C-alpha positions as CSV (number, residue, x, y, z in Angstrom):
1,M,0.0,0.0,0.0
2,N,1.5,3.3,-1.1
3,Q,1.2,6.6,0.9
4,A,-1.8,7.9,-1.2
5,Q,-3.7,4.7,-0.6
6,L,-2.8,4.7,3.1
7,R,-4.1,8.3,3.5
8,R,-7.3,7.4,1.7
9,R,-8.0,4.1,3.4
10,V,-6.7,4.8,6.9
11,F,-5.9,8.3,7.9
12,K,-8.8,10.1,6.3
13,P,-11.4,7.8,7.9
14,V,-9.7,8.4,11.2
15,V,-9.9,12.2,10.8
16,W,-13.6,11.8,9.8
17,I,-14.3,9.7,12.9
18,L,-12.5,12.2,15.2
19,C,-14.4,15.1,13.7
20,L,-17.7,13.3,14.1
21,T,-17.0,12.2,17.7
22,P,-18.3,15.5,19.2
23,L,-21.5,15.2,17.3
24,T,-21.9,11.6,18.3
25,Y,-21.4,12.6,21.9
26,L,-24.0,15.5,21.6
27,I,-26.6,13.1,20.1
28,Y,-25.9,10.6,22.8
29,S,-26.3,13.3,25.4
30,L,-29.8,14.0,24.1
31,Y,-30.9,10.7,25.5
32,L,-29.3,11.4,28.8
33,D,-29.4,14.9,30.3
34,L,-28.3,18.2,28.7
35,G,-28.9,20.1,32.0
36,A,-31.5,22.7,32.9
37,N,-31.0,24.7,29.7
38,P,-30.5,22.2,26.8
39,V,-30.6,24.9,24.1
40,E,-27.8,26.8,25.8
41,T,-25.8,23.5,26.2
42,I,-26.1,22.7,22.5
43,T,-25.2,26.3,21.5
44,N,-22.1,26.3,23.7
45,F,-21.1,22.8,22.7
46,T,-21.3,23.4,19.0
47,G,-19.7,26.8,19.4
48,I,-16.6,25.6,21.3
49,W,-16.1,22.8,18.8
50,T,-16.3,25.2,15.9
51,L,-13.5,27.3,17.5
52,R,-11.4,24.2,18.3
53,L,-11.6,23.0,14.7
54,I,-10.7,26.4,13.4
55,M,-7.6,26.4,15.6
56,I,-6.7,22.9,14.4
57,T,-7.1,24.1,10.8
58,L,-4.8,27.0,11.5
59,A,-2.3,24.8,13.3
60,I,-1.8,22.4,10.5
61,T,0.6,24.6,8.4
62,P,2.9,25.5,11.4
63,L,2.9,21.8,12.4
64,R,3.9,20.9,8.9
65,W,6.8,23.4,9.0
66,L,8.0,22.2,12.4
67,T,7.7,18.5,11.8
68,G,8.4,18.2,8.1
69,I,5.3,16.1,7.7
70,N,3.9,17.7,4.5
71,Q,1.0,15.1,4.4
72,L,-0.7,17.0,7.2
73,V,-2.0,19.5,4.7
74,N,-4.1,16.8,3.1
75,Y,-6.4,16.9,6.2
76,R,-6.8,20.7,6.5
77,R,-9.7,20.9,4.1
78,V,-11.9,18.2,5.8
79,I,-11.2,19.7,9.2
80,G,-12.1,23.1,7.9
81,L,-15.4,21.8,6.5
82,F,-16.2,20.2,9.8
83,A,-15.6,23.6,11.5
84,F,-18.1,25.1,9.1
85,F,-20.5,22.2,9.8
86,Y,-20.4,22.8,13.6
87,S,-20.7,26.5,13.1
88,T,-23.8,25.9,11.0
89,L,-25.3,23.8,13.9
90,H,-24.3,26.6,16.3
91,F,-26.0,29.3,14.2
92,T,-29.1,27.2,13.4
93,T,-29.6,26.6,17.1
94,F,-29.4,30.3,17.8
95,F,-31.6,31.2,14.9
96,L,-34.2,28.6,15.6
97,F,-34.6,28.6,19.4
98,D,-33.7,32.2,20.1
99,H,-35.5,33.9,17.2
100,Q,-37.8,31.2,15.7
101,F,-36.4,31.9,12.2
102,D,-37.3,35.6,12.5
103,V,-34.7,37.2,10.2
104,A,-35.5,40.8,11.3
105,A,-35.3,40.0,15.0
106,M,-32.0,38.0,14.4
107,L,-30.4,40.9,12.5
108,E,-31.5,43.4,15.2
109,D,-29.8,41.1,17.7
110,V,-26.7,41.1,15.6
111,R,-26.7,44.9,15.4
112,K,-27.2,45.5,19.2
113,R,-25.1,42.8,20.8
114,P,-21.3,42.9,20.0
115,Y,-20.6,39.2,20.8
116,I,-23.4,38.2,18.4
117,T,-22.0,40.6,15.8
118,A,-18.6,38.9,16.1
119,G,-20.1,35.4,15.9
120,F,-22.3,36.2,13.0
121,T,-19.3,37.8,11.2
122,A,-17.3,34.6,11.7
123,F,-20.1,32.4,10.4
124,V,-20.7,34.5,7.3
125,L,-17.0,34.6,6.5
126,M,-16.8,30.8,6.7
127,I,-19.5,30.4,4.0
128,P,-17.2,31.4,1.0
129,L,-14.4,29.4,2.5
130,A,-16.6,26.3,2.6
131,L,-18.1,26.8,-0.8
132,T,-14.7,27.3,-2.5
133,S,-12.9,24.5,-0.7
134,T,-13.0,22.0,-3.6
135,T,-10.3,21.3,-6.2
136,G,-12.7,22.6,-8.9
137,W,-12.9,26.1,-7.3
138,I,-9.2,26.2,-6.9
139,R,-8.9,25.7,-10.6
140,R,-11.6,28.3,-11.4
141,L,-10.2,31.0,-9.1
142,G,-6.5,30.2,-9.8
143,G,-4.0,29.7,-7.1
144,K,-3.4,33.4,-6.2
145,K,-7.1,34.4,-6.0
146,W,-7.9,31.3,-4.1
147,N,-5.1,31.8,-1.6
148,L,-6.2,35.5,-1.2
149,L,-9.8,34.5,-0.5
150,H,-8.8,31.9,2.0
151,Q,-6.9,34.5,4.0
152,L,-10.4,35.1,5.4
153,I,-9.7,32.2,7.8
154,Y,-7.6,34.6,9.9
155,V,-10.3,37.2,10.2
156,T,-12.8,34.4,10.9
157,A,-10.6,33.0,13.7
158,M,-10.2,36.5,15.3
159,A,-14.0,37.1,15.1
160,A,-14.7,33.7,16.6
161,V,-12.3,34.3,19.5
162,L,-13.9,37.7,20.1
163,H,-17.4,36.2,20.0
164,Y,-16.3,33.6,22.7
165,Y,-14.5,36.2,24.8
166,W,-17.4,38.7,24.8
167,K,-20.0,36.1,25.5
168,V,-18.2,34.5,28.4
169,S,-17.1,37.8,29.9
170,I,-20.7,38.7,30.4
171,K,-21.2,36.1,33.1
172,L,-17.8,34.5,33.9
173,D,-14.1,35.3,34.1
174,P,-12.9,34.8,30.5
175,V,-9.9,32.7,31.3
176,N,-10.6,30.0,28.7
177,P,-11.3,32.5,25.8
178,R,-8.0,34.2,26.7
179,N,-6.2,30.9,26.2
180,Y,-7.7,30.6,22.7
181,A,-6.6,34.2,22.0
182,M,-3.1,33.4,23.1
183,L,-3.1,30.3,20.9
184,L,-4.3,32.3,18.0
185,A,-1.5,34.9,18.6
186,V,1.1,32.1,18.6
187,L,-0.2,30.7,15.4
188,F,-0.1,34.1,13.8
189,G,3.3,34.7,15.2
190,L,4.7,31.5,13.7
191,R,3.4,32.6,10.3
192,L,5.0,36.0,10.6
193,W,8.3,34.5,11.8
194,R,8.3,32.1,8.8
195,N,7.6,34.9,6.3
196,F,10.3,37.0,7.9
197,A,12.8,34.1,7.8
198,R,12.0,33.4,4.2
199,K,12.4,37.1,3.3
200,R,15.8,37.3,5.0
201,A,16.9,34.1,3.3
202,S,16.0,35.5,-0.1
203,E,18.0,38.7,0.5
204,V,21.2,36.8,1.4
């Protein structure tokens, strides 16, 4: 079995299973107990897994640089799509149970509440990323345009962290959101360091 067959038959199914594990746990929890406020539990659960998968997506490139395992990039797309999947569940829960599919009320909430503004921004920015994630779209847009469009992932990540921080800070000490913010800063810092090192090397 060559490396391509190994990735297709073993590694990719493992990635799918890992990404579906949170959903499986959530569905199983429906038969148990989601607490006094199940809607809030579902909203928080899907939101935190969206953020985690965004972070994993951003971490793949630095991990590839640091480890030399270039095959890691083959799993970035599917993890990114699962991030969008969980964000869609997160938004749908909010839209259905908080606003009963009332678009006007939802948009008014987006306008008035900063943490919802940030979360809605992150969700909207993920839509073009998900739609253009296929090989066909890469060919249609061309490498440079596609790469430029997918820089939106950085804005998405910042908006998602802000959403989490502002939401949690309303009621609790936002220690966990600060950890995600620090992780995001590290991931950005690694990219800046890499670009700076490559620029210096080209000047030598």
